[in-house]
N, C-alpha and C positions, 0 to 999 in steps of 0.2 A: 504493501498498499504504500501510495503518495501523500508526502503530508505540507501543506506549507507551515511553516514558523515563523509568527509574526513578532517580532518586538516592537509592541508600541512607543511612541515615541512620547518624550516630555519636554518641560520645559528647555532646556536645555540643550538638550537636540532638535527644536525648534530655533532655537537661538544660533543653531550653529556652534556650540560648544562643544571641539574635538574631544576624543578620549585623550586621558594622558599612556604615555607610551608604555605605561602597566598593567595598563587597563586593556589596549593593543594588543598589549604581547600575553599576555592573558587570554584571551579571547582568541589566538592566533592556533594558541595550542592546543585550545578544547574546537576549533573548525579542524587542528592536526590532526587530531583525534575522532571524529566524525569521520574524513574522510580516507583513516584505516581505516576503519571499522566497514571500511563500504556502502555506507547509508547517504551522504554526504552526496548531495547532486546538484546542487546550487546554491550561494547565498551572495548577499548583497548589505552593503547601508545604501542610508537611502540618504541625499540633500534632502535640507530644509524642506516645510508647503511654501516659504516664501519664493522658494525657486519653481513650483511646478504651478499645473494647472489644473481641473478640472473644466469637464464638459457634461450639460447636462441634455439631457435628452427628451424631449417633450413633442410625441409624437412626429414630427416633418423638423421641428424644432431645433437646432446646437444653438445653446450657447456657454461660452467660455467662460469661468471665472477664474482668476489670478489669484494665484494664496499672495500673502501666506492665510492657512485657514485657523479659525479661532479655538477653538476644541484640541487643544495637543494631544490628551487622554484618547481620543478618537483616531489621530494617524495612526502611519507607520511610520517607522525610521530603520526598521532593516529585516531582512532575512532569509531563515534558512529553506531549501527544499529538502527533505530528508525521504529514506526509505524506510520503512523497516517494516515488520511481520505485523503491528498491529497498533492502536493507539498505546495501549498501556508501555509498550516498547520505546514506542516515541517520547513518555510520559519522562519516561528514564533520562534517557539522552536529555531532555530539554530542561531538568530537576539539575542538572551536573553544570552548563551555563554557568558560566562567571556572571556580578552584577555589577552590572557600568556604577560606575560613580560610587564613590563610596559614602554610606548614609543617605544613599534616595533609595525611592521606593520604584519600583520596575513591574512590567509586566509583558507576560509572552504569552503568547492565543496562539493555540494549533486545528490547524482545518486542515480533516484531508481535502484529497482533491476528488474529481468525480475521474473515475476513469468509461475507456469506451464498454467495457462490463454492466456500467451501472444503468446503462440503456440499451437496457435488449429489444426492444422498438427497435431497434436505429437501422434501418435499410443499408443493405450488404455496399452497397457504392458510396452509403456514408459514412460507414468504419472503412473499406480501405480508402478514401482521401484524408479520416483522421491518422491511419497510421504513415501513408505517405510524411505524412506534417511531422507526424510525433517522430521518425526517420529523419528527418530533414534537419529539426532540430538535432539530433543526438553527431552531427557531423560537425 
């Protein structure tokens, strides 16, 4: 099973405060453990919402809203994509993640990704297209 592990933003990450060198080192050590265990598929940190935008969809209308966005607790500061046998295994990996920012509260959310098997009613042609897209992403 694949999981999107979302590191929630906080006021420091939204203000562009960069992690300290020792925090980055600790995170790299953790990321290496994920990689060596074969569960890490992808990861990245995200810049603050001030550098981003949102697109609102209302029927055929598209509205662009430039950042920053007001509720930091609802934003994402980074992510991992992990391949684990179960949600329980993913939880165990995430519990080992270092906590950024000495003395600060942070939150990480885990969400399973949909896979084609979750859509048994999908036509064969659509499944083949999805397989080609997945294959192209792996290269």
